[in-house]
Phi, psi and omega in degrees: 000162174269142179207151173275114182256136169258106182259345180209140176276118187205155176291161177054034177057030185296339180261013186251144176198149173277127182223161172273124179226171180292136179291128182291145180252133181289137174269188179304133179077007183245164180229136170267131182241129170282112190285123175262332181202141175225129181280146175263124179236157180304322177302328177298317180294316181296324181296329180293342179250000181073026185255006178259154184297327175269120185240091179294151178293147178282148349281157177215165178252117177286174180115098188267342185232128182225160166220144182182203183239140179295124182245344175197150182241134174282168181303134175087357181272117181237354185282344183231161179238154178302136179086354181288140179279125185226166177217148179168198179259156183246131173284311168269120201307161190279343181276067184200166181286332177223144178227152176243134182212152176301140180302327181295340181267005181250158170213163180291141180290131175300138184296332183282353181250139171290170177300319181292318177298317182295321181296326182265011188272310198298306185298314183295313184282332174293318177300316179296319183293312179297321180296304190279323185268306185285311187275305186278342183050053183304136179250148177305134177090350178287154176274129178239123175261118182251110175279158181058038190294344179269350179279174184300308182286330178291316180295322176297322179292320175300311183299311183291319181298320176298317179298326181279358176090014178279164171262123195247132170250114179269126184239139179200169177264008184234119176296324180297315179292321179297326178296322177293314179300316179299315183291323188261339185236350175050054172296163182288336177201157173234148182222126170275120187279353179299126180083004177109152184222355185305307183291326179296316180294318179297321179295316180298321185267013179069030179089350185287317190096170182279134178290322180228133176238124183256112190236099172267010188257311182075199177059223182299329180297317176299313183305312183285334178298327179293346181265353180226030176261143181288159172300136184069020179284171180231120180256113187266118178269106186256331180180184186224058182299337179289339180094350179250130176277115182281164173238155185244120168291110191294345176296332177294316178297322179293308184296318185267354174063034180253163180248144172252124186238123175281144180234116169230094189299317180293317179295325177303316179293326179288323180287326182234079188304320181295317177294325177299317177295322177296320179298314180298316179299321182293315184289325180284333174294333180272352194304319183286350178256353178266169183230068177298131187255124174263118182277310182213150175240138182233144170291162184302320181295341178260030182302325182296317178296324177297313179298316181297323181299326177281313182299324182268007176055048180269351190253156169245102185106230189243148170259137185234137170260129181246099180297342182272358179278000000 
């Protein structure tokens, strides 16, 4: 089979290449999946440079999220049938024609989602769910400011927050991207953060500020968010796409009475397994009512363009690699 191999950790994907390798065979309790779609996520890019917290041994195949069809069953697997459409995570990475993963990590693909939509659904919507429901305990009618609203995890937060009955402010540095978000997801307001957003958010919320702020950006965005959060608000630290780790003058938290909450959706499920199962069940029960957006699809041989589209923030929603193209 063809697969994207990372044989050396290097900048600019210097250690990556598509090669022909032996097709993996499922062991006991495992399933082989013919990959129809694999989502591109920032951890995939970071892993090629050895900059992500999980560092698989070399060589490895990146690609954490897949959707496809069951092509072989390992010993003892009875929950799936050959040819069945499934979605889940891959132990042997997703940027390949075939992947092997534990049967316990798969579920049937919702009929309402395409393979590409299904591949890009779980991580983004699980992050949004753990952030808004578990951590912030979002209430109907509260104001939610979503930074990076055109990215995969940001767009999922806009979609889920609207479904939960919140009033949503979608924020981005691109008017073009905000126009797409406005047209397809109908947030209550949009804000271009270029040049500052503090006063705009206060004006939109009637001077109150945002009750919940969802921040996958960090840096200057975090700093200014502390200036437009409501009293008793919750500032969700989701990531640092800006590249700068911000610091918080704790007197601001004291005076304004807000909380800063870290979000690691996967770790939350590992620490609280029962809640983790509930989270997974909840997001997949919602799948047919959500609108995961696929911006672009690339064949496996164009993996570099797919990675660049994410790294350069050219997409609204998810980038997908399609090994079958």
